[in-house]
N, C-alpha and C positions, 0 to 999 in steps of 0.2 A: 402350429408354431406359435412360442411364446411372445409377444408383445414386449421390447425391450420399454425399461424405464426409462424413467429421465435423468438426467442429469443438470442439476440443482449446483448455479453458484452463488454461495450463500455468503456473504460480507458477514467477518466477524467485529466487536468493537475493536475500538480502536483503545481502548483504556478501559478503567474501572467506574461503569457507570451502567445505567439500568438500561437493560436492552429495549425497553419499550419508550426512553429519552431519545434514541438515535436510530432505530429500525422501527417499519411500519409491521401493523400487527400481522398482513398477511407472509411476510419474510420470520417472523415468529414462527407462527401458526404453523406453515412450512418444515421449516428447521426443527421444531421439536415432535416431529413425527416421525423422522428419518430415523433408520436402523443402521444406515451405510453410510461411511465415510470417506474420502481421501483426505487426509490434513498435510499440514507442514511441519507440526511437531502435536503429537498428542497429549500431552500435558496441557497444553494451551486451548487445542479444542476440548478436551473433558471442563473443562473449566468454564469455557464460553457455552457449550451445550447444559450443561447444570442449570446456568443463569436461566435459561428458556424454558426450563419445565417441561423436560424431555417427557415423553409420552412413552418410551422404552427405559429399562433400567439401564442401567450404563454399562454395567457388564455382558448385558444384549447388544449392546451397540457395536459396532463392528467399524475398525479404521485401520486405514492403511497409511503408509507415509510416504509423501513424495517428494524428493528435495531433487534439487538441480542436477544431481549424478545422474540420475533412473537413467534408465537406457529405455530405447523405443518399446522394446517388448515388455517389459516390467512394466511402463507405462499404460500399453493397452491391456495387459491382464487385469490391472485395478480397474476396469470396465468391467468385469464378470457379472457382479452385480445386477448392473443395467440391462446387460444381456438375459440374463435371468429372468428379468420381468421388473424388477426392484428397484424403486427411485434411490439416487446415489446423490451425496450431497460431496461439495468441495468447498473446502474451510483452509485461507491460511490462518498465519498467526495474528495480523490485524488487519482490517480493514475488506478491500476487496479483489479476490482471488483471481490469479492469474493478470494482474495488473503489478509489476514489480515484484512478482515471486514465481515458481516451476508451474504453478495450476495450469499453466499457457497450455504447456502440452497436454495434459490430460483432456483438454475442451476440447483441441487439435486432433485429439484420437477418437473421440466420441463422434464430431463430424467426419470423420472418414469413416465410421462404422454406421455412420445415421442415427445414433443417438440423438434424441430431442435435448437439445442443451435451452437451460434455461435461468438468464439470471436476476437474481432477489437485489431488491433495493436496499442500500444502506450506504455507511460513510466511506468514504475514497479519502484519505489524507492528500493525495496527489490533487483532486480534482477540490474540492475544501478549502486547500490551500491555495489556489490558482483562485479560486473564485473572488479571495478575501484580499488576492493582493495588491488589487486596480491595476494588474499589468494585463499584455496582453494574452485574451486568452481565444483570439483568431486563429494564431500561432507560437505553438508552443513545441521544446523537447523536454523530454526527461533523458538524464543521463546517470541514476543511479549513484553509485559511489566515486567520490574524486579520490588523486590519488592521496595517499598520506604521507608522503614526505615531504616537506617545503617547497623546495623549488620546484617539484613536477605537479604539485599542487596549484601552486602561484601560475605555471605556467597551462598548468588547462583553464584556471579561471579567465585569466588574460584569451586564450583563444575561445570559450564561451561566451564573453565579453564584445569580441572581436565580431563573431557570428552572428550575436544580436541584435547589433549597431547596423551591420550589413545587409538583416534579412528582416529586420523589425519582428524580433522571435524573442519571446519569454523563455528563461534556461533554467533547468528546477532539477536537482539532486537532494540526495539526504546523506547522512554522516552519522555516525555511531554514536548517542548522546556524549560520551563522556570524550568526545573531539568536538563538540558542539564551538567552545568559546575559540578555538586554533581557526575554527574555518572563517567563525565571522571574522576574528582578527586578520586573516588571510585577506575578507576581501575586501573590508577596509582599508589596508594597508597597501593594496593593491589596484584594487578598481580606479576607475576613473571618479573624481571627485561627484560628477555627477549621475555617474549609474545608481538605477535605483537596485536596492536590495531587500529582500523582507526575510524575514525569519517567522514561520507560522510553527508554533510550540503545543502541545497538549490537547491537539482539536477536540473537539465534543466533550472535554473535560470540564471539569470545575476551576482551573487553572491555566483553559486556552490563553493565549496570546498569540494575536498576529501585528508585526510590526513591519510597516514596509516605508523605508524612507531611502533617502540620498547615501552616500557611502561614506560623503563626506560625515552625513549627521552621523551615522554608525562609528564615527573614530571617537567621538565624544560620550559614545554609550558607554552602560556597567554591565559587559557582556557576562560575569559571574553569572546573572541570574538567565542562563540559558543552559547551564550547565546541566548533565545527565538527564535532559528533557526530549523526546521523542520531537522530532522538527523535519519542516522541509524547510526547503532554503531556495529561492528564485531571485535572480537578474536578469533585469531590463534596461539594454542602453541605448541611449538615444544620438 
């Protein structure tokens, strides 16, 4: 009977930076030796793998795409290399797989089949933002994307603010980079003046910026500097 390979959960870079600057050597060594991957986007995954100095020619590296619409049977089929005894890597477009992306479905399938899952160390934008925000790391929630339309977005922000105040919870969410200015404008204009708001952008990059201050202070800030930059937003009400 063939011994199954492992499923390695491989963190990707958060942007254009040397892998050794943010990834431990063990993560680099394991990832560069893998010949089978399940990925979010092949182009992004190939670019990442090339930076690691892969041991296999790129044309010999097999990639299967996992997206949010994949059905359970299709996800389970992606584990075929591991069943055949090969180690398999799971890679998202940025940061840690299975955190705010569809990779969790593959990890769950591996557990159901008794395939060993090994998470590797690397950058998580959510955790880095939380660490640097000065907000509660004991109680926090991640909400993905908030509504796009102005009225619905403000309603969602006010609901999160109320929950944060009543439950002493940090609220975290993301936005498409070209809507960052609109998100910060909505928070500054609708949240209580004393509610703390953090914008963590370009994490791990040379242009990294983490600003955590009251909503009142955001009202006087130049928000244009946050346009079109990958960002994590956090709020905490008292």
